[in-house]
N, C-alpha and C positions, 0 to 999 in steps of 0.2 A: 387918527387912530393911534393909540399908544399901547404898548405892552406894559402891563403893570408888573413891576419888578419887586414888589413888596406884598406881604400878606395884607388883607383888609385891615387887620389890627394895626399894622405898621402904617398903612395909608392914612388912617384917621389921625396920625400924629404929624403928617406932612403938611406944612403950611400951604403948599400949592394945591392940595386936594380940596375941592369945593365941598360944601355940605351935601350937594346932590350926588357928586361922585362917591363920597363916603357912604351915603345911603344905598346907592346902587350896588356897591361892592359888599356892603353888609348883608343886603338881601341875597346877593349871589352866593355868598358864603353860607348863609342859612339854607338856601335851596340845595347847595352841595351836600350838606349834612343829611338831607332827605333822600338822596340818590336820584337816579334817572327814571325815565318813563313814567312821569307823573303829570297830572293835569295842570293847566295854567293856574297861577296864584296871583291874586290882586292885593295890593297894599295901599293904604292911605299913608301919606307922608305928612306928619304934623310937626310944626316948629317946636323943638324941644324946650326952649325957654318959655314959650307960651304955655306949653303943657305943664311945666313945673309950676308956673304961676297959677294957672286955672285949676289944677287938681294935683296938689303936692303928694297926696296919698297914692294916686295912680302912678305918678312919676317915680315915686320911691319903689313901688312894686315892679316897675319896668327897669329899675336900676339906673335911673337918670340922676346922677349926682349933680351938685352945683357946678356950673361951668360958665365962663364968659365966652367960650367958643360957640359960634353959631352952629346949629346942628338940626338934623331932621330925624324924627323917630318913626320908623316904619311900623304900621299897625295892620296886621294881616286881616283881610276881610273874609266873609263867608265864602265857601266854595262856589265856583262859577256853576251855573245851571248845566246839568248834563245834557249833551246833545245840542245845545244852542251854539250857533256859529259865533266866533269871537267878535267879529265886527258888529253883529247885531246886538250882542250882549253889551259891548262898550257904548252903543247908542242908547242904552237904557239907564246909564249911570248919571246921577246928579250928586255932586259933593257939597257938603255944608261948608260955610265960610271958614270954619276952623281948620279945614284941610288945605295945606299949602301946596300939595302936589300928590301924585300917585305913581305907583310902579306896578309893572306886570312882569311875571316870569312865565315864559313859554319855551317849549322845546320844539325845534324845527329841524328839517333837513336842508342843508345848503349845498350848492354846487360851486365849484371853482369858477373863476372868470374864464370866459371862453366856452363854457359848457352849452350856452344858449345856441351856439352854431350847430350843434348836433340835435337840437330839439326837434321832435317830430312835427311836421307841418299839419295844420288843420286838426290837431288832436283835441279831444274833449278834455274837460278838467280832470276827469277820472283817469284818462290815458296819460295826461301829463303827470299826475300824482304817481302813477305806477312807474313812469319813466324815471322820475326823480328818485323814487324809493329803490330802484334797481340800478341806478347809475353807479359805475365802479368807483367814481371819485367823490361820491356824496360824503358829507360830514354831518354828523349829528351835533347840534349846538343847543345850548341853553342861553336864551336871551333874557336879560333883565333890563327892561326899558323903564326909565324914570323921567318924569317931567314935573315942572313947577307951573303954577298958574301964570307966572310972568313970561312963560315961553321957553325957559331954559330946559335943556334935555340932556340926558346921559344914557349911554348903553354900556352894559357889562356883558361881554360875550365869551362864553366858555365852550370850547370844543370838547366833545366827549373823549376824543383821542388824546387830548392833553388836559385831562381833568385835574388841574392844579391851580391854586390861587395865583401862583407866579405866572401862569400862562393866560390869565384872563385879559382880554383886550377891552379897552375902554375908548369911548369917543361919542360925541353927540350925534354924529351922522351915520352911524354904522347900519341902522335899520330905520330910515326916515319915515317910512309908511306907518310903522308901529308907534313911534313917538308922536306923529301927527294925529293918529287915532286916539291916543291917550290925551293929548292936548284938547281934542274936541270934547272930551268929557267935562271940561270946564266952561264950555260955551253956554 
């Protein structure tokens, strides 16, 4: 886990930032412009050079200039079906070969380490959800999970209480269940 100390625009210029990290941060920054309390958003990740070659007109509309740098272009998909559980929805996805990866933005409540010790015993899912929602140390977070077909993963995690590009945490293993679910969409 690393704390990003540059804005996403700055990160795209750093040689150490991978195309997947840059895509996750670009999507996080886009989601930040939309505000909080929004439904999940799904993105296809397309190889930018392949997109420029396959459809120069679309690449130009997306503002993809010529570049030797490897990159990924996020393409937002249609809204997720209302009322469908996220894991069930992800099980319905099949990506065409031109899609190099995908990303998902979701908002969740997280508890600090050690909170599990005060978890109510034998609670139902609804009771656990209420316990988390009312926990005094809960944090609202926006998670941008991004994966590639080859198994690479990246997470950009933004706390609502520190809603700034400089405070976004990144790392491949911050929310392993979510990245695993996204990788399964390529199976």
